[in-house]
N, C-alpha and C positions, 0 to 999 in steps of 0.2 A: 523685275527681280523679285522672287518670293521672299517673304519675311519669315524668319525662323520663329516658331512658337514653342513655348515651354509650359510645363505644368505650373499651376498657380500656387501650389502648396508652399514652395520655397519663399515666394514673395510674401505670402500671408504670415509665415513663421517669422520672417525677418521683421515685418511690420509689427507683429505682436511684441517682439523684443524691444523695439523702439518705444512703443506705447508704455510698456512696463517700466522702462528706464525713466521716461518722462514723468510718469506718475510717482515714481520713487523719489525723484529729485525735488518734487514739490515739498516734501516733508522737511527738507533740509532748512527751509526758511522758518520753521517753527522752533522757537527757542524757549528754554526754561526762563521763568521770570527773574529779573534782577531787582530785588527789592529787599526791604528790611525784614528781619525775622518777625513772623507773626502777621505779615501782610501779603503772603503769597496768593491767597484767594483773590484779593483785590488786584494784584499784579496780573494774574491770569485773565481776569475779566477785562482789564485794560487793553489786552492784546486781541480783542474780539475782531478787529479789522484784519489781523493776520489770518485768523481762522476763516473769515469770510473770503479773503483772497485765495486761500488754499482750497476752499470748497468750490469757488467759481472755476478755478483751473482744473481741479480734479473732475468735476462734473463735465467740463468741456472736453477734456481728453477722454473721459469715459464714453461720452456721446460719440466722439470720433471713432473710438474702438468698436463700439456696438454697431455703428453704421458701416464701418469697414468690414467687420465680420459678416454682417448681413449681405453686403455687396458681394463679397467673395464666395458666398454660397451659390452665387449665380454666374461666377466666372470659371470657365473650364481651362482656358489657356491664357498666357500673357505674351506680349511681344515687347520690344524695346521701348516703344512709345508709351505703352501703358505703364511700364516700369518707371519711366521718367516722370510721368504724371503722379504715380504713387510716391516716388521719392520727394517730389515737391510737396505733396500732402504731409509726408513725414517730417520734412524740414520745418514747415510751419507749426506742426504739432509740437515738435521738440522745442520751439521757442516759448511756449506758454509758461514754463516755470520762471522765465526771466521777467516778463511784465507782471506776473503775480507777485514776485519778490519786490519789484519796484513799487507796486501799489501798497504792499504791506509796509515797506519802509517809509513811504510818504505819509501813510496814515498815522504811523507811530511817531515819526520824527520831523516830518516836513510841514511846511505851511500850506495854505490854500492853493497857491500857485503850483507847488510841487505835486499836490494831490491831483490837480487838474491835468498836469502834464503826464502823470502816471496813468490816469484813467484814459487819456487819449492814446497812450502807447499800447495799452491793453486792447483798446478798440481797433487800433491799426492792425494788430496781429489777428484779432477776431475777424476783421474785414477781409484779410488776405485768405483766411481759411476757406470760405465758400468759393472763392475763385479757383482754388486748387480742386475742390470737390467738383465744381462745374466742369473743369477740364477732364477729370476722370469720367464723370457720367456721360458727357457729350461724346468723348472718344469711344466709350463702350457702346453707346447708342448707334454710332456709325460703324461699329466693328462687331456685328452679330456673330461672326465666326469665332470670337473669343468667349462667347457665352455658353452656358449649359443648355440653353434653349433660346431660339430666336424670339420667342414671346417675351423674353426679359428686356427687350429693347424699350418697351413702355415703362418698365420699372426705372430704367436709366433716365428716361425723359422726366419722369416724376421726381426723381432724385435731384436733377438739375434745377427744376422749378422750386423744389423745397429748399435748396441751398440759397436761392435768391432771397429768402426771408432774412438771412443774416446780413445781406448787403444793405438792407434797410434798417434792421434792428440795431446793429452795432453803431452806426452813426447817430441814431436817436439816443442810444444809451450814453454815448460820448457827450452828446449835447446836455444831458442831465448833469454832467460834471460841472458845467458852468453855473448851474443852479445850486447844486450841493453834491460834492464828490462822492459822498456816501451813497447817494441815490444811484449813481452809476455803478458802484460796487454791488449794490443789491441787484441791479438789472443784470450784471454779469453772472450772478449766481442763478438767476431765474431763466436766462436764455437757453441753457442746455436742456432744461426740462422739456421744452417744446420738442426737441429732436429725440430725446429719450422716449417720451410718451408716444410720439408719432411712429416710432419703430414698432411699438406694440400693436399698431393697427395695420401694419404692412402685411400683404398676403405672403404666404410661404413661397419659396422659390419653386419654379416650374418643375424642376427635377425632383425636389422633395415631395411635392404634391403627387407626382406620378408614382414615386416610390411608395408613398403612404397608401395610395389607392391599390397598388399591386399587392401590398401586404394585407390590406383589408380583404381583397379578393381571395387570397390564399388562406 
């Protein structure tokens, strides 16, 4: 039985909406300082952990969006299995505001045990994310008919290997929480930079390269 294929534009537009909402929800955990008159500057500084948790989740979701956009420049069609894999990726992405809020609250009001638990929760969500990415990449590597060019199969294989970095990094970052919870929070801020910077070095999609060469020739 043949599988029905559809244009990828609708999936990408829906995904962009989810990313935008997830990013917007992050700011809801930032609150005006509650302090005595004349001490707002100090109260703002005392909330630095909340800003760090916000930044970690914002950068993580931003890295996901950038990777997702780059991925879908190479996808021509989608089928039901790819849409399910994409929905799983969106599900995990939409969870990030929750562990970010938990970390923020634990740093402000909790004890060391609370902070460790919050850091482990964030690491759990972070660990689930590359599993969803690997599902997407591996499925597309095995489904070249969905791609703009069969040569993009290698891009999908590299993406799956790159995602494996998080499977190692997040457990290591979580382990830092047992030494000092703040170190784990700093690690969560730094991890997305690897993926954001790695995207800058990725080659253009095959279709974009061919279009560029055609325009140059004309």
